[in-house]
C-alpha positions as CSV (number, residue, x, y, z in Angstrom):
1,M,-153.1,-36.0,4.2
2,H,-151.8,-32.5,4.3
3,D,-148.1,-33.6,4.3
4,T,-148.8,-36.0,1.4
5,L,-150.4,-33.2,-0.7
6,M,-147.5,-30.9,0.1
7,S,-144.9,-33.5,-1.0
8,V,-146.7,-33.8,-4.3
9,Y,-147.0,-30.0,-4.6
10,R,-143.3,-29.5,-4.1
11,R,-142.5,-31.8,-7.1
12,L,-144.8,-29.8,-9.5
13,P,-143.4,-27.5,-12.2
14,A,-143.9,-23.8,-11.6
15,P,-147.0,-23.4,-13.8
16,A,-148.7,-26.3,-12.1
17,R,-147.9,-24.8,-8.7
18,S,-149.9,-21.7,-9.7
19,V,-152.8,-23.9,-10.8
20,A,-152.7,-25.5,-7.4
21,A,-152.6,-22.1,-5.7
22,T,-155.6,-21.0,-7.7
23,L,-157.6,-24.1,-6.7
24,R,-156.7,-23.3,-3.1
25,G,-157.8,-19.7,-3.7
26,I,-161.2,-20.9,-4.9
27,Y,-161.6,-23.0,-1.8
28,L,-160.7,-20.1,0.5
29,Q,-163.0,-17.7,-1.4
30,H,-165.9,-20.1,-0.7
31,W,-165.2,-20.0,3.1
32,R,-164.5,-16.3,3.2
33,S,-167.2,-14.9,0.9
34,G,-170.4,-16.2,2.3
35,P,-173.9,-14.7,1.6
36,E,-173.6,-12.2,4.5
37,F,-170.4,-10.6,3.3
38,E,-171.9,-7.4,1.9
39,R,-174.2,-6.9,4.9
40,V,-171.4,-7.3,7.4
41,A,-169.3,-4.8,5.4
42,E,-172.1,-2.3,5.5
43,D,-172.7,-2.8,9.2
44,T,-169.0,-2.4,9.9
45,L,-168.8,1.0,8.2
46,T,-171.9,2.1,10.2
47,R,-170.4,0.9,13.5
48,D,-167.2,3.0,12.8
49,T,-169.0,6.2,13.8
50,W,-171.3,5.0,16.6
51,S,-171.2,7.0,19.8
52,P,-169.0,5.6,22.5
53,E,-172.1,4.8,24.6
54,R,-173.8,2.9,21.9
55,L,-170.6,1.0,21.0
56,H,-170.0,0.1,24.7
57,S,-173.6,-1.1,25.1
58,W,-173.4,-3.2,21.9
59,R,-170.2,-4.9,22.9
60,E,-171.5,-5.7,26.4
61,E,-174.5,-7.5,24.7
62,Q,-172.1,-9.5,22.5
63,L,-169.9,-10.3,25.5
64,A,-172.8,-11.5,27.7
65,R,-174.0,-13.8,24.9
66,L,-170.4,-15.1,24.4
67,L,-169.8,-15.7,28.1
68,H,-173.1,-17.5,28.6
69,R,-172.4,-19.8,25.6
70,A,-168.9,-20.5,26.8
71,A,-170.0,-21.4,30.3
72,T,-172.9,-23.6,29.2
73,R,-171.9,-25.1,25.8
74,V,-168.1,-25.3,25.8
75,P,-166.8,-28.4,27.7
76,Y,-163.6,-26.8,29.0
77,Y,-165.4,-23.8,30.5
78,R,-168.4,-25.7,31.7
79,E,-166.2,-28.1,33.6
80,L,-164.2,-25.1,35.0
81,W,-167.3,-23.4,36.3
82,T,-168.8,-26.7,37.6
83,A,-165.7,-27.3,39.7
84,R,-165.8,-23.7,41.0
85,R,-169.4,-24.1,42.0
86,R,-168.6,-27.3,43.9
87,R,-166.1,-25.3,45.9
88,G,-168.8,-22.8,46.9
89,D,-167.7,-20.1,44.4
90,R,-170.8,-18.1,43.4
91,S,-169.0,-15.6,41.1
92,S,-171.2,-14.5,38.2
93,V,-170.2,-15.9,34.8
94,E,-171.5,-12.7,33.3
95,R,-168.7,-10.7,34.7
96,L,-165.5,-10.9,32.6
97,E,-163.3,-10.1,35.6
98,H,-164.5,-13.3,37.3
99,W,-163.0,-15.5,34.5
100,P,-159.4,-16.8,34.8
101,I,-156.6,-16.1,32.4
102,L,-156.4,-18.7,29.6
103,E,-152.8,-19.7,28.7
104,K,-151.7,-20.9,25.3
105,E,-150.5,-24.2,26.7
106,E,-154.1,-25.0,27.9
107,L,-155.4,-24.4,24.4
108,R,-152.6,-26.4,22.8
109,A,-153.1,-29.3,25.1
110,N,-156.8,-29.9,24.2
111,P,-158.1,-27.6,21.6
112,K,-161.3,-29.6,20.9
113,A,-162.4,-29.0,24.5
114,F,-163.0,-25.4,23.5
115,I,-165.4,-26.3,20.6
116,A,-169.0,-25.7,21.5
117,E,-170.9,-29.0,21.8
118,D,-173.5,-28.1,19.3
119,Q,-170.8,-27.9,16.6
120,D,-169.2,-30.6,14.5
121,S,-165.5,-29.9,14.0
122,R,-165.6,-31.8,10.7
123,R,-167.9,-29.1,9.3
124,L,-165.8,-26.2,10.5
125,F,-162.7,-24.6,8.8
126,H,-159.6,-26.1,10.5
127,E,-156.6,-23.8,10.8
128,R,-153.3,-24.1,12.7
129,T,-151.3,-21.2,14.0
130,S,-147.9,-20.7,12.6
131,G,-146.3,-21.9,15.8
132,T,-143.5,-19.5,16.4
133,T,-142.4,-21.5,19.4
134,G,-142.6,-24.7,17.4
135,K,-146.0,-25.6,19.0
136,P,-148.9,-24.7,16.7
137,I,-152.4,-24.3,18.0
138,D,-155.4,-26.0,16.3
139,L,-158.4,-23.7,15.6
140,W,-161.8,-24.2,14.2
141,L,-164.1,-21.5,12.6
142,S,-167.4,-21.6,10.9
143,R,-168.0,-20.1,7.4
144,R,-170.1,-17.4,9.0
145,T,-167.1,-16.4,11.3
146,L,-164.6,-16.4,8.4
147,T,-167.0,-14.4,6.2
148,A,-167.5,-11.8,8.9
149,L,-163.7,-11.5,9.6
150,Y,-162.8,-10.9,5.9
151,A,-165.7,-8.5,5.4
152,I,-164.5,-6.5,8.4
153,A,-160.9,-6.7,7.2
154,Q,-161.7,-5.5,3.7
155,T,-163.7,-2.6,5.1
156,R,-161.1,-1.5,7.7
157,T,-158.0,-1.8,5.4
158,L,-159.0,-1.4,1.7
159,T,-162.2,0.7,2.0
160,W,-160.8,3.0,4.7
161,H,-157.9,3.8,2.3
162,D,-159.9,3.9,-1.0
163,I,-158.2,0.8,-2.4
164,P,-160.5,-1.2,-4.8
165,A,-161.2,-4.7,-3.5
166,R,-160.3,-6.6,-6.7
167,V,-157.0,-4.9,-7.7
168,R,-154.0,-7.2,-8.0
169,M,-152.0,-7.6,-4.8
170,A,-148.8,-9.4,-3.7
171,R,-148.5,-11.2,-0.4
172,L,-145.2,-12.1,1.3
173,G,-146.1,-14.7,3.9
174,G,-145.0,-17.8,5.6
175,Q,-146.4,-20.4,3.1
176,L,-143.6,-22.5,1.5
177,V,-144.8,-21.9,-2.0
178,V,-141.4,-22.9,-3.6
179,P,-138.7,-25.2,-2.4
180,V,-136.2,-23.5,0.0
181,A,-133.2,-24.9,-2.0
182,Q,-134.5,-23.3,-5.3
183,R,-132.2,-20.5,-6.6
184,Q,-133.9,-19.6,-9.9
185,P,-137.2,-17.7,-10.2
186,P,-140.1,-17.9,-9.9
187,F,-140.1,-17.5,-6.1
188,W,-143.8,-17.0,-6.1
189,V,-147.1,-18.5,-7.4
190,W,-150.0,-16.6,-9.0
191,N,-153.4,-17.3,-7.4
192,A,-155.8,-16.2,-10.2
193,A,-158.9,-16.8,-8.0
194,M,-157.8,-14.1,-5.5
195,R,-155.7,-12.0,-8.0
196,Q,-152.8,-12.6,-5.6
197,L,-149.1,-13.0,-6.2
198,Y,-148.0,-15.1,-3.2
199,M,-144.2,-14.5,-2.8
200,S,-141.8,-16.6,-0.7
201,T,-140.2,-15.0,2.3
202,F,-137.5,-17.7,2.3
203,H,-135.6,-16.3,-0.7
204,L,-135.1,-12.7,0.2
205,S,-131.3,-12.4,-0.4
206,P,-129.9,-9.4,-2.3
207,A,-129.0,-11.5,-5.3
208,L,-132.6,-12.8,-5.7
209,I,-134.7,-9.7,-4.7
210,P,-134.4,-8.1,-8.2
211,H,-136.4,-11.0,-9.5
212,Y,-139.1,-10.1,-6.9
213,L,-139.2,-6.5,-8.1
214,D,-139.5,-7.5,-11.7
215,A,-142.4,-9.8,-10.8
216,L,-144.2,-6.9,-9.0
217,E,-144.0,-4.9,-12.2
218,R,-144.8,-7.8,-14.6
219,Y,-147.9,-8.8,-12.7
220,R,-149.1,-5.2,-12.3
221,I,-149.3,-5.4,-8.5
222,R,-151.2,-2.5,-6.9
223,Y,-150.7,-3.1,-3.2
224,I,-148.6,-5.4,-1.0
225,G,-149.5,-7.3,2.2
226,S,-146.4,-8.4,4.1
227,Y,-144.5,-8.9,7.3
228,P,-142.5,-5.6,7.7
229,S,-139.3,-7.5,7.9
230,S,-140.0,-9.0,4.4
231,V,-141.2,-5.9,2.5
232,I,-138.4,-3.8,4.0
233,A,-135.9,-6.1,2.2
234,L,-137.6,-5.4,-1.1
235,A,-137.7,-1.7,-0.4
236,H,-134.0,-1.4,0.4
237,E,-133.1,-3.1,-2.9
238,A,-135.7,-1.1,-4.9
239,L,-134.0,2.1,-3.7
240,R,-130.5,0.8,-4.3
241,L,-131.5,-0.1,-7.9
242,Q,-133.3,3.2,-8.3
243,R,-136.5,1.5,-9.4
244,T,-139.2,4.1,-10.1
245,D,-141.7,1.8,-11.8
246,L,-143.0,0.2,-8.6
247,R,-145.7,2.6,-7.5
248,M,-148.2,1.0,-5.1
249,L,-151.5,2.2,-3.6
250,A,-150.4,0.9,-0.2
251,V,-148.2,-1.6,1.7
252,I,-150.3,-3.3,4.4
253,T,-148.2,-4.8,7.2
254,N,-149.1,-7.6,9.6
255,A,-147.7,-10.0,12.3
256,E,-144.9,-7.6,13.3
257,G,-144.7,-4.0,14.4
258,V,-143.5,-1.4,12.0
259,D,-141.4,1.6,13.1
260,L,-140.9,5.1,11.7
261,E,-137.7,4.2,9.8
262,Q,-139.3,1.3,8.1
263,R,-142.2,3.4,7.1
264,R,-139.9,6.0,5.6
265,I,-137.9,3.5,3.6
266,I,-141.0,1.5,2.4
267,G,-142.8,4.7,1.5
268,A,-139.9,6.0,-0.5
269,A,-139.5,2.7,-2.4
270,F,-143.1,2.2,-3.4
271,G,-144.5,5.8,-3.4
272,C,-147.3,5.0,-1.0
273,R,-148.3,4.9,2.6
274,V,-147.8,2.0,5.0
275,I,-150.9,0.7,6.8
276,E,-150.3,-1.2,10.0
277,T,-152.6,-4.0,11.1
278,Y,-152.7,-6.0,14.3
279,G,-154.3,-9.4,14.9
280,Q,-153.9,-13.1,15.6
281,A,-154.9,-16.4,14.0
282,E,-157.0,-17.0,17.2
283,I,-159.2,-13.9,16.2
284,V,-159.4,-12.4,19.7
285,G,-158.1,-8.9,19.1
286,F,-157.7,-7.0,15.8
287,A,-156.9,-3.4,14.8
288,S,-155.9,-1.4,11.7
289,E,-154.5,2.0,11.0
290,C,-156.8,4.8,9.8
291,P,-155.8,7.4,7.3
292,D,-154.7,9.7,10.2
293,G,-152.3,7.1,11.5
294,H,-154.2,5.8,14.6
295,L,-154.5,2.0,15.2
296,H,-158.2,1.4,15.8
297,Q,-159.6,-1.7,17.4
298,W,-162.1,-3.9,15.6
299,P,-164.8,-4.2,18.3
300,E,-166.6,-7.0,16.6
301,C,-163.5,-9.3,17.0
302,G,-162.8,-9.1,20.6
303,I,-162.1,-7.2,23.8
304,I,-158.5,-6.3,24.6
305,E,-157.5,-5.9,28.3
306,V,-154.0,-4.8,29.3
307,H,-152.6,-6.6,32.3
308,G,-149.6,-5.8,34.5
309,E,-148.0,-7.9,37.2
310,H,-151.0,-7.6,39.5
311,G,-153.9,-7.5,37.0
312,P,-155.5,-5.0,34.6
313,V,-153.9,-1.6,34.3
314,A,-155.3,1.7,33.2
315,A,-155.4,3.0,29.6
316,G,-152.0,4.6,28.8
317,E,-150.1,2.0,30.8
318,S,-148.1,-0.8,29.2
319,G,-148.7,-4.5,29.8
320,E,-149.6,-7.8,28.3
321,F,-152.7,-8.1,26.1
322,V,-155.4,-10.4,27.4
323,C,-158.2,-10.8,24.9
324,T,-161.7,-12.3,24.7
325,S,-163.0,-13.4,21.4
326,L,-166.4,-12.2,20.2
327,L,-166.4,-13.2,16.6
328,N,-165.9,-17.0,17.0
329,P,-168.7,-18.4,19.2
330,D,-167.9,-21.9,18.1
331,Q,-164.4,-22.0,19.7
332,P,-164.6,-19.1,22.2
333,L,-161.5,-18.0,24.0
334,V,-162.0,-16.0,27.2
335,R,-159.3,-13.8,28.7
336,Y,-156.7,-15.4,26.5
337,R,-153.1,-14.3,27.0
338,V,-152.0,-13.7,23.4
339,G,-148.3,-13.1,24.2
340,D,-148.2,-9.5,23.0
341,R,-147.4,-6.3,24.9
342,G,-148.8,-2.8,24.3
343,R,-150.9,0.0,25.7
344,L,-154.3,1.4,24.9
345,A,-154.8,5.1,24.3
346,K,-156.1,7.1,27.3
347,D,-158.5,9.1,25.2
348,Q,-160.1,6.1,23.6
349,F,-162.7,7.7,21.4
350,R,-161.2,10.8,19.9
351,C,-159.6,10.6,16.5
352,S,-159.2,13.2,13.8
353,C,-160.4,10.7,11.2
354,G,-163.9,10.9,12.6
355,R,-164.1,7.3,13.7
356,T,-165.1,6.5,17.3
357,L,-163.5,3.1,17.6
358,P,-161.1,2.6,20.5
359,V,-157.4,3.1,19.8
360,I,-154.3,1.0,20.5
361,E,-151.6,3.5,21.3
362,A,-148.7,1.1,20.8
363,V,-148.0,-2.6,20.2
364,E,-144.6,-3.1,21.8
365,G,-143.8,-6.6,20.7
366,R,-144.2,-10.1,21.9
367,T,-143.6,-10.9,25.6
368,N,-140.8,-13.4,24.6
369,D,-139.1,-10.8,22.4
370,S,-137.3,-9.2,25.3
371,L,-133.9,-9.3,26.9
372,R,-133.0,-9.6,30.6
373,T,-130.3,-7.6,32.2
374,A,-127.9,-8.8,35.0
375,D,-129.7,-6.5,37.5
376,G,-133.1,-8.0,36.8
377,R,-134.6,-5.5,34.3
378,T,-136.6,-6.5,31.2
379,V,-135.8,-4.6,28.0
380,F,-138.6,-4.8,25.4
381,W,-138.1,-2.0,22.8
382,L,-134.8,-2.5,20.9
383,N,-135.6,-1.0,17.5
384,P,-133.7,2.2,18.4
385,V,-130.5,0.3,18.4
386,F,-130.6,0.4,14.6
387,Y,-132.3,3.8,14.0
388,G,-130.7,5.9,11.3
389,L,-128.2,3.2,10.3
390,P,-127.9,1.6,6.8
391,V,-129.2,-1.8,7.9
392,R,-131.6,-4.0,5.8
393,E,-132.3,-6.6,8.5
394,S,-131.2,-7.3,12.0
395,Q,-131.5,-9.8,14.8
396,I,-130.5,-9.7,18.5
397,E,-129.9,-13.0,20.3
398,Q,-129.2,-13.0,24.0
399,E,-127.1,-16.1,24.9
400,S,-126.6,-15.3,28.6
401,L,-126.9,-12.3,30.9
402,T,-123.4,-11.2,29.9
403,R,-123.3,-12.2,26.2
404,T,-125.4,-11.1,23.2
405,I,-125.1,-11.7,19.5
406,V,-126.2,-9.0,17.0
407,R,-126.7,-10.2,13.4
408,V,-126.8,-7.5,10.7
409,A,-127.6,-7.6,7.0
410,P,-126.0,-4.4,5.9
411,A,-127.5,-1.9,3.4
412,A,-125.4,0.3,1.1
413,G,-123.1,2.6,3.0
414,F,-122.8,0.4,6.1
415,D,-119.4,0.7,7.7
416,R,-118.7,-2.5,9.8
417,T,-116.3,-0.7,12.1
418,R,-118.0,2.6,12.7
419,H,-121.6,1.4,12.5
420,G,-120.8,-1.8,14.4
421,R,-119.4,0.3,17.2
422,I,-122.6,2.4,17.3
423,I,-124.8,-0.7,17.5
424,A,-122.8,-2.3,20.3
425,Q,-122.8,1.0,22.3
426,R,-126.5,1.5,21.9
427,L,-127.1,-2.0,23.1
428,R,-124.9,-1.6,26.1
429,D,-126.7,1.7,26.9
430,R,-129.8,-0.5,27.4
431,M,-128.3,-3.7,28.7
432,G,-125.4,-2.6,30.8
433,D,-121.8,-3.9,30.5
434,V,-122.4,-6.9,28.2
435,E,-120.3,-8.6,25.6
436,V,-121.6,-7.9,22.1
437,R,-120.6,-10.1,19.2
438,L,-121.5,-8.8,15.7
439,E,-122.2,-11.1,12.8
440,F,-122.7,-9.8,9.2
441,L,-125.0,-11.8,6.9
442,D,-126.6,-11.3,3.5
443,A,-130.0,-12.1,5.0
444,I,-131.2,-13.1,8.5
445,P,-132.6,-16.7,8.5
446,R,-136.4,-17.0,8.8
447,T,-138.4,-19.2,11.1
448,A,-140.3,-22.2,9.7
449,N,-143.3,-19.9,9.1
450,G,-141.3,-17.3,7.2
451,K,-141.0,-14.7,9.9
452,L,-137.8,-12.9,11.0
453,R,-137.5,-13.1,14.8
454,A,-135.9,-9.7,15.6
455,V,-135.2,-10.7,19.2
456,I,-134.3,-14.1,20.6
457,S,-133.7,-14.8,24.3
458,R,-132.0,-17.9,25.6
459,V,-132.2,-16.5,29.1
460,A,-135.1,-18.0,31.1
461,S,-137.5,-15.2,32.3
462,A,-137.3,-16.6,35.8
């Protein structure tokens, strides 16, 4: 049914596509703005400044309730614990450390086995992850869960930064709102219900970006929500064209990390601060940046553990994020390996903004966004290869242990010989003596969900 509707949508003229987007917006608003929205928003603000002891006690209560429900009402987990009991395992289900790690493949294989038996999936909101690896995951959420999520999100992004909730915003995301082959504007649809200009991430070439900038001004957009790799393309072109009419209240990033150079360029282009957020479609671990620049966890959404090769590591040490959902009791995920790497702050509860929420010190990228060296090392953090260089977009693809391709979309002032030599040397500084092939493009191709994969490895981790 969804494919049929999309085939009809793609044949609509541009004004009709905006009508369709508005109707979709009305539907989403119904699910996201339930009767408890205001109460959840108020509770969220109150929880921001709870003492560490009170917050810990509250989270333990939420966790105990979630684990009991998962073990007794969710078929996948009930069968898991029943099998363990048959083998004589008497570990307590109330202790999170007694639960196994849940891999994405297990959730992909049978997602409905994770739905609590007292819920009817037909009455839940069905969503699919973007499927970066080509294998999306099916998720189900109640209206209560979606309302809580968006109330928390509004509070910890807009309210924290004094941005009015109903001002006009633009979103650059992965929805295919106009045909990929289209080469004339509009490359967007106007969702009147949500006062949102949804802009395609598949048309961000230098020749077309001026149309995007004109649309931001024409629709009187006040803030932007975007992948960093998308909004940075707009920022580079805005600076090149010396556009001074695009003043925003904020640019809110998601789905990808944002580095200092990107912050500088985006801030200069739009005259505003960049607010980083972190999260997943599975709703197991969320965070957002406070006015003082710290990435605070949203304790209502889930618990984030950091795991090294041999299990959990201490705060301040890097590792994989393993998360347990608290906000979605109808499809609970316990100790779910999300595929991201990072580290939690050692001093979890001290922030100059006055909030006591725990802090994520760094999100270092996805575990598959890494390169392997010939001597067995794993290299995760590759952004510095391009620091200080006039580059709009970039992508590193490792073909083998000895051969790497670097794709670059140059900005004004880029010298292919001089800057190309710098890029190759910086990469060799991290990878050793490898062959580096440079390719220069107008824009880096996006994935099917509109994201730019900054690092691609064809080398098996084994």
